[in-house]
N, C-alpha and C positions, 0 to 999 in steps of 0.2 A: 742726732736724727734717729739712730738705731734705738736709743732709750725711749724716745717718744713713740716710735713705731710699736715697740713691745707694749707700751702702755695702752696704745689704741687697740691692739688685737686682744688684750686681756679682758676687754669689756664686751666681747661678742655675744655673751649669753644674756645680757640685760634685756628685759622686756619693755616695749614701749609703754604698755599699760601700767607699769609700776610708777609712772610719773604723776598720776592723779593724786592731788592732795585734798582729802575730804575733811569737812568740818561739820560735826553734829551740833545743831542749834536747838537747844532745849527751850524753845518758845513755841507756844501753840498758835499756828496761823493756818489760814486756808491755803490751798495749793498756789493760787495766784499771788497772795500776799507773801508767801514763802519765796516764790520766784522773784518778786520785786526786791525782797531783802537780800537774796543771794547776788542779784545783779548789782546792787548798790554797794555791797560790802566784800564780795568775792568775785567769782566769774559768773556762775549760774548755779541753778539746781543741779544736783549730781547727775552726771552721765556715767553709764557703765558700759565698758567695751569688752570685758572678758570675765572668765571665772575668777581670775586673779583680782580684778577690780571688785567683783562681787564679795569675795571674802574680806577684802579690805573695808569695803563699805559696811558690811554687817558688823565687823569688829569696831568700826568707828561709832556706829549707832548703838552698840552694846545691847542689841536685842529689842530696842524700843521701836514701836511703829513710827515710821518717819517718811515724809514725802521725798520722792526723788523726781528727776526731771522728765520722766516719760508721761506723755498725755495723748489722748485720742484727738487728733486734729479734725476728723471728719466722721463723727459717729453716725452710723446708719447709711453712709454713702458708699455703696459697694464699688462704684467706679473710681474711688480714690485710693483703693487698696494698692499696695506696692509689694512686689516679690522681694524676698531677701533670703540669703543663705544663713543657716544656723551657726556655722563656724565663723567667729569674728575675723574680720579682715578679708573675707572672700566676698567680693562685690558681684551683684547680679548684673549680667550683661545681656541685653535683649538679643544681641547678635549671636549669642551662643545657645539660644533656646532650642529645646529638642522635644517639642510637644507631639503627642499622637494626634491624629486628625480629630477635629471637633472637640478638643479639650479646652480647658479654661471656660467652662460653660455654666457652672453653678446649677447643673440639672437637679441635684439632690438638695437644694438649699444653699447655704453658704459653704462653699468648698474651698478652703483656704490652705490645704496641705497637699503635698505631691508624693506620688508613689511611682515606681517603675515596675515593669514586668520583664520577662526574658528578652524582650526587644530593646530594653534600656530606654525606651521612649517615656516621656513624662505624661502623667495623668493627674488632674486635680480631683480631690475628693473631700468629703467631710472628715475632719480630723479625729472624730470620735470612734471611727471604725478600727477594731483591732487588726493589725497586720504584722507580718514579719518586718524587719527593718535592717538597714545597713549602717553600721558604725564605721568610723574611720579612726585609726590610730596612727599618730605621726611616726611611729617607729616600725609598725608592721603593715600598714596599709588598710584596705577594706576588710571589714569583718561582717560576713553575711549570716544573719540568723535564720534558723530553719524551724525551730520548735517554740520560739518565744514570741507570743502575740501581744502587742501593746498598741494603745492609741498613739497618735503622733507625739504628743507632749510627754507621755510616759517613756516612749522610745528615746526621745531627746535626753530626758533625765538619766536613763540607763547608759546611753552612750557617753555622756559627760562624766558619769561616775566610774565607768569601767574602761573607757577608752579615751578618746579626745572629744569627739562630737559626732552627731549624725553626719554621714558623708555629704560633702558640700562642694559645689563648683565642678565645672567640666574636667579639670585636671584630675581630680580624685575619681569622678565618675568614669573616666576613661580607663581607670585601673581595674574596674569591676570585671569579674568573669562569672556571670550568672549562668550562662549556658543552659544546661538541662536541669539545673538545681530546682528543687521544689520547696514550697513553703507549706507547712502543715496548717496554716490558718485558712487555706483555700485560695484558689484563683492565682496562686503564685505571684503575689504582689508584695513589694517591699517599700516601706517608707524611706524617703531620702530627706535631706535637711533643707528642703525648700518650702517656704510658707509665705503667706501674705497678710498684711494688716494695714491699719490706718494710724498706727501709733508713731509718734515722733518725739525726739528729745528737745528739751527747752532751748538748748544752745545751738540747735541746728545740726548737731552731729549726725552723720550717716550710720552710726553704730547699729548693727543688726542684732546686737545681743538682747535676748529676752530670756527670762527665767520664770515663766508662769507656773502656777501650781498645776497639778496634773489635770484638774477639771476646769481650768479657767485661764484665758477666755476663748482660746481657739476651739475648744470642744463644745462650747455653749453657743448654739446657733442663734440665740436671741441677745447675745452680749452687747451688740451695738445699740440696743434700744433701752437699756436699763439706766442710762445716765451716769454710770460709774466710769468716768472718763479720765481719772487721774490715778497715779500709781504710788503705792507705799511699799516699804519693806518692813520686816519685823521678825518676830520669833519663828514664823513659818519658813524663813530663809528663802523666800521666793518673792516674785512680784505679785502684789495683790491690788486689784482695782478697787477704787472707792469714790464716793462723791467728792467733787473738788471743793465744795464749801465746808467740808468737815475741817476742824482745826486740830492740828497735831504738830509735834516737832518735825524737823526737816534736816536734810543733809545738803550742804553746798559743796562745791569744789572750787579750788583756787587754781589759777594759771600756774603751771609747773615751771614757767620760765621767769627768770629774774634779769632785768636790764641793769647792767652796771655802767653808770655814767662816768667812767674813768677811761682815759685814752691809754691803751696798752698795745704792744705788739701781739701778734697771734699767740706766740709761745708764752708771753707774760700772762695773757688772758687765760690760756689753758691752765697754767699753774695756779692762778688766782682762783679759778672756779673749782679746781680740785682741792685746794686748801680750805676754801670757805663755803663751798656748796657741794656739788656732786661732780659736775663736769661742764665743759662747754656744750651748748645746746646742740642736740641732734634730733632728727625726726624722720629720717629716711624719706619715704614717699607717703607718710601718714598725714593725710590732708588736714585732719582736725588739729593735730599738734602743730603743723606748719602754720595754720591760721592763728593759733595762740602765740606762736613766736612772732608772727607779723604784727600782732597787737603791741608787743613790746618794742619792736624795731621802729614803729611809727613815731615814738616819742623820744628817740635818741637825740643826743647833741651832735653826733657826727653824721655824715651823709650816708654811712653804712655801718653795720655792726658785725663784728666777728661772730661766726658760729663754728661748730666743731667739725669743719670740713677742711681738709688739708691735702695738698698734692705731694706725694712722696716719689722722689726720683728713683728710690731703691726699687719700688714696685712699678714705677711708671703708671700710677693710677691715683684717682681721687678717692679718699677714704674718710668716712665719718669716724669720730672718736670712739664709736662702739664697734668698729671693725668692718662695717658694711661698705661695700664699694659703690661708687656713683659714676654713671656714664658721663663722659665729657660732653655728650650731646643731650643730656637730660633737659626736658622742656623748662625746668626752673631756671636754667642759666640765662642771663641776659645776652651774653655773646658766647655761643658754643664755639669749639675749635680746639686747636692744639694748646697744650699747657706746658709750663716750663718749671724748672726747679726754683724754689724760693717764693712760691705763691701759695696763698691760702684762700678759703672761701669766706665771703661776707654776704650779708643780706642788705639790700638797699633800704634806706629809710622811707623813700617816697615811692609813689606809683604802685606797681604791683609787687613791690618788695622782691624783685628778682635777685638771684645769686650773682655775684660778681667776683672776678678773680683779682685779688689785690696782692701787692708785695707784702709778704708776711712781716716785714720790718716796719710797715706803716703802723701808726697808732690810732686805734678806733675804740669807740664804746663796744661792749660785747654782751652776749646773752649767756647766762649760766642756767643750768637745770638744777632744781632742788635735789 
């Protein structure tokens, strides 16, 4: 048990986003035909969830201009825009909105980006206006600029290059101490990492990650009307809009999870995955990865499949194989409640694929991660 626990905790630093498996397809197709090809042969056109993914994606394509899975679902329809935070993994929650009175109004045309003043209240504005901005660094917290004036997208590029990202989400914003600080751009206004658009990923992912070039599209007030509704990547190392009927290579991604249709105990499954792949599947509360694991579970030969979730009596806690703790009342459990020694976590094959607590000596199919 102690040896297994050491193995679990040694994986704490692994990133969820490292699990995307990208494939560059050197065949020229329109965006829609590329989408069909990826869905038939892999999982879908490439989704990007972080800068780590972006670097992997660009390396996979080796600089070629290639379609990815981002497309404009509602060009020209302002009411279909959705707000999202710049930092991947931070979800926008309407219940935590902090708008100034009469904001979200588009008075100056398309106003898709958000700034704060000394009151810390949100105001929407055109993204092209140079303002000071607030970065966030995961090690040092908020970094407020005073003399550097950039448009919203340029500010995002700066923050990602020099820190982590534009400040994103209520938890980070609550750490700000603007007080009487002044911004040399005038009006004492700072960009934050909140913007809105009508772009969606082909596979339905809720990823908020965008890496537009500095002048496109949030800064271009007419971008919704030029019919460039699909996205490519290439030598520019950014997202570039283009006409969807253009033909070019493309990048697919594959489901990072592998179903092994052999019945093994939880510990046998753990060792099998570590010898032949990477590890037993884990996905914390990452909805997109959980959905991909569910796709694998639905075709299992056993009524449930082992995943990398284990109850350790030593810590009296449920732990993923990457070291993350899981509450015993997490909504993914089929039956929450007390746990006992000798049980491990499995995902049901049928229904909503809920997690169930099974005797770790039972033999089940299992899911590995590449």
